[in-house]
N, C-alpha and C positions, 0 to 999 in steps of 0.2 A: 114459576121460575125460582122464586126465592126458597121454595121447598127443595127444589133439585139442587141448589147451592148448598143448603144445609146437609143434604146427604152426601155431597161430595167432600164437604169439610169433615164429616165424621167418619168416611169410610177409611181413612188412613189409620185410625186407631179408635176402637170402641169396646165397650165392656158390656156384657149381657150376663144378667143373672138368671140361671136356670132353676135353681131351687135355693133354699136358705143356706146350703152348705157349699154350693158350687158357684163360682163366678168365672166366666171365659173371657178373655181378652183376645180380641180379633185385631191383628196388624196387617197393614199392607206394606210388604217389602218389596225391594228391587232385587230381581234374580240377576246374578252376574255371571251366569254360565256361559263358557265360550262356545260360539256357534261353530268355529272352525277348529280343527287340530292344529297345534302349533301356530296359533293365531299371531303371535309375535312376529314370526318369520314372514307373515303376509305383509307386514308393514315395511319390510325392508326392500325398497326398490331402487336404491343407488348401487351402482357397481362396487364401490369400495365396501359398502355394508355387505353385500353378498359375498364379496371375496374373503372377508374376515370369517363369515359363517362357514365357508367352504374350507378354509384353513383349519377352523376348530374341528369339523366333522372329519376331515382327512386325518387329524391326529388321534381322534377317537377311534375311527375306522381301522387304522393301522395297528394301534396297540391291542384293541379287542380282537382283531383278526389273528394277531400273534397268539393269543390266548386260546381261542376258540377254534381255530383252522389250521394254522401252520404247525402248532405243537401236538395236534391231535390226530392228523391224518385225514380230516375232512376236506372237501373240496368246495370252493366258492361257486358263484354262478357264473354261467356263460363263459366268456373268455378267461375269466379269473380260474376257472377249473382247469382249463388247457395249460396255462402257464404253471400252475401248481403242479401239474403232472409232469411237466418237462423237467421242472425243478427236482423232482423226487427221483425221476429215472436218471438224471444226470448226476446227482449226488450218489446214487447206488453204484453206477458204473464206475465213478472215480473211486469208490471204496473197494469195489470188486477187482479193480485193476492195480490195487496196492498202494493208492494215494492215502495221505493221512486223513484221519478224522477231521482235523481242522481245515484241511485244503477242501474236503467234501462238504463241509458245513458252509464254507464261504461260497462255494458254487451254489448250494441249495439256497442260500439267502438272497444272492443276486439274481438267480434265475426265477425264484419265487415272486420277486416283485418287479424286476426290471422287464422281463419279457412281456408282461402284461401291458406295460406303457408303450413299448415298441410296437406292439400289435395294433394298439388303439391310434397311432399316428394317423393312418389313413382315414379313420373314422372321425378324428378331430377336423380333417380337411372336408369331409363330407357334411359334418354338421355345421361347419362355417358356411358353406354353399347353399345347402338345403333347408337349414332351420334359420339361425342367425349367428353373428359373430360373437356376441356376448355369451350366448349359451355354450358355443364351442370353446371360448377362453375359459370360462368357469369350469367347464368339465375338464379341460386339460389342466387347469391349475389343481383340480382335485386329484386327478391321476399323479401329477408331478409330487405333490406334497405326500400323497399316500405312499408313494415309491420311496421317497426320501425318509420319511419317518419309519416306514416298514424296514427298510435295510438298517436304519439306525438302531431301532429296538432289537431286531434280531441278531445285531451284531455285539450286543452286550453280553459278556461272559455268563453263561449259566441260563440265559434267557429261553433256551429249548426245554429247561425243566419248570418253567412257569406254568402251572396248571391250577385251575380253581375248582374243579370238580374231581380231582383225583387223576391217577394214571390210567389210561385207557388202552395202552399199547403193551403187548407182551414182549419184553426185552429179550427173552429166550427163543423167539420165533425164528431167527436165522442163526443163532450162535452155533448150534451143532452143524451147520451146513458150509458156513463160510468163516467161521471162528470170529464173528462180529456181533455185538449186541444189536438188537432191532432199533437203532437210533435213525437209521436212514429208510429202511423198508416200513413205511408207516402203514400198519394194518391192524385192524381189530377184528378178530374172527368171533364166531358165535359161541365158542367154548368159554364157559365162564370159570376162570381159574384165577381169580384175583388173589394176589399174594404179595402185598406190599409194593416194593419198587419193580418187581417182575410181573405186575398184574395185567390181566387181559379183560377188560370190563365192557361188554357190549351195552350194558345198561346205562353207564355213564355217557357212553359216546351219543346215545340218543338224546340226552339231556343237552349235550354240547351242541347238537345240530339245531334242537328246537330254540336253545337260547340265541344262537347266532342268527336263525331265521328271524326271530323277533327284532333283535338289535339291529340287524342289517336292513330290515324292513323299515325301521323307524328312521335310520340314518338316510336311506335312499328316499324316502318320502320328504324328509327335510330339504334334502338337495333339490328335489323337483320344485319344491316351493320357491327356491331362491334361483330358479332358473339354471339348474345344473343337473348332472346325473352321475352315477357311478361308472359311466362310459360303457363299453362294450356293446352289447346287443340293446341296451337301453336307449342308446342314441337312435337306433332304427325304430324302436317303439315311440319315441317321442315324435319322429318325423312322421311315421305312419299314422299316429293318432291325429296330429295337426292336419294331415293330408285328408284323412277319411272321417275325422271326428269320432273315433272308436278305438278301444284298445285291441291288441292283437290276441289277448286272452288266451285261449287254449293253444294256439300255434306258439305263443311265447313260451309256454311251459314245456312244449315238446322240444324246442330249440335248446332249453337248458337241460332236459333229460338227456338229449343227444349229445351235448357237450360233456355231461357227466359220464355217460357210457365210454366215450372216447378217453376221457381224462383217467377213469378208473383203470381201463385197459393199460395205458401208458405207464401211469404213476404208481398203481399198486399191484395189479395182476401180473404184469410182465416182470417187474423186480422180484416179487414173491415166487414166481415160477422159476426164474433164473437162479434164484439163491437156493431154493429147496428141491427143484426138480418135480414139484407137485404142481400140476396144472388142473386140479379138480375145479368143478363149477362152484363149489362152495367157496373157494378162495375170491372168486370174481364177485360173487353176491355176498360179499362180507358184510360185517355189522357197519363198518365205516361207509360203505356204498348205500346201504339202507337208510342210515341216518342222514346222509347228503340228499337222498331221493326225497325223504319226508320234508327236509329243509326247503327244498324248491317249492313244494306245494303251500307249506305254512308261509313262507317269505311272500309269495303272490297274494295270499289273503290279507297279510299285514299292510302291505303297500296299497291295496285296494281300500282298505278301511281307513287308514290314516290320510291318504291322498287319492281319493278317486277323481283323478284329473279330468276326465271326459264324461263323468256321470251327470245327468241332468238333474238340477234341483230346483225346487219352488221356495221363494222366500215370501213370507207374508209379514208385512210391517204395519202394526197398528199404531198409527201416529195422528197426532193433532197438527202436523205441519206437512201435509201431503204436497201442496204446491211448491214449497221451498225445496223439497227433496227432489221432485220432477224437474224443476228448473235446473238444479245442478246435475242431474243424471243426463239430461238432454243436452247440457253444455259440454259434456265430454267429446273430445275430439278422436280419442283413440279407443273408445268403447261405445257400444250400443246395446241397449236392453229392451226386451219386449216387457212393457208395463201395463198393468190393468188396474184400474181404480174401482173398488166395490164399496158401496155404502151399507152400512148396518146400524142398527139401533142399539145403543147400550142397555144391558139389561137392568143395571142398577140406576143410572142416571136418567135413562129414558131419552137421552139425546142422540141425534144422528152423529155417526163417526165414519171415518173413512179408513180403507185399509188397501196398501199397496201390494200387489201380487206381482212378483218378478220371476219369470221362468228363464233360467240361464244355465250355463255350465258351472260345475264346481269351481273351476280354475278362474272363472270371471267373478264369482260370488263376492270376493273379498273387497272388490271395489264398490259394489252396491252397498254392502254392509258398512263399509267405512263412511259412506256418505250419510247413511241413515242415522248413524251413531253421532257424527259431528252435528247435524241440524237438530236432531231430536234425541238427546240422550236417554229420555224417559219412554221412548217407543218400545213397545213389546214386539219382538222379532222371533219368528219361528222359521225353520228350514226343515224341508222334507225331501226326501229322495224320490224322484220320479222313475218308476220301474220300466214303464213303456211310454213311448211318444212318437207320434207321427206328425210332421210339419215342418216348418222351417224355423231356425233361431239365428241369432246374431252371435258371431265369435270374432275375435281379433288375434292377430299374431304379429310379433315383432319381425320386421324385415330389415336386411341390411340396406343401408342408405343409398348403396350404389346399385341396388336392384331396381329395376323399372316395373 
């Protein structure tokens, strides 16, 4: 026993001389790697804390969306794309009917942001009835703040020229047809004729799409963590996932692609054809459309990586306080976990130790991890994705108090 204690005392730091010229120092250090993405957000469980996060995310969402979507001719995801297309068609029709550029710009900005909020009102009601009221309120707050910030940012004089990767739309596209520069018909064709302020750059539009796919995916994942979403079809995805305990996956992508096809027809192809009389298929499958298509695929991957909400995971906790951890886990009233205890023999000390094995959903894992860290800060925690599983698990959902 005394010999084992001496080993344990020496394992934190020791020196070994390999030869007369080399001495190796072996240290035992604590790894502080975060097990969960955006781990700080998982600790925010109070409504006012989540509301502040939603406010900050909506601010970032609106500003970055102005730079990467509104000013470049790209389309957002789902219902966003439909509202963007209506805004682009309405502003074009205003210009084409002789209205001033300023009037058309106001119509464009209001429709771009306001229509999406109006379309989502029935979905907020659906979320309140089928998911829970806090989720519906936080999602509505995101849409409300994003709409207000979006209209405010886009109303700043000259904001339509804010670009971070250069100009991607050819300003001469419609100038010969309707004597107006292409500040309303937002299209990037495949012809590379970049020339300063009149540039058409299909390469840059691809980078705009990839950048927005990553940023929007990160913001969407952060919203999901704090019990909110970017609204639109995401509300149905959350409802379906809670009901069936799986994601829509491929169907979700198909819905976004269908919305993109409709949006591209209304907001890009129709104005381009009316302005130039050219209805070629090349104008439909333009570079802006291709970039938006790729954006849908990449965005789905980003969200699944950052917040795989309904993916099964296995948590292994190597701890000296398994009983205390189990007592606190079993004392939970709103959660339940499947826990297995395994005994193993330490290779260095030779003593028997225990490991807790918890199989749960990713969305529930933060609760178990918090308990383990609180009781045993020195525990070694590993988390693995479970690719395939058959059997039963425990899960929990917040329901409205008035529901039976």
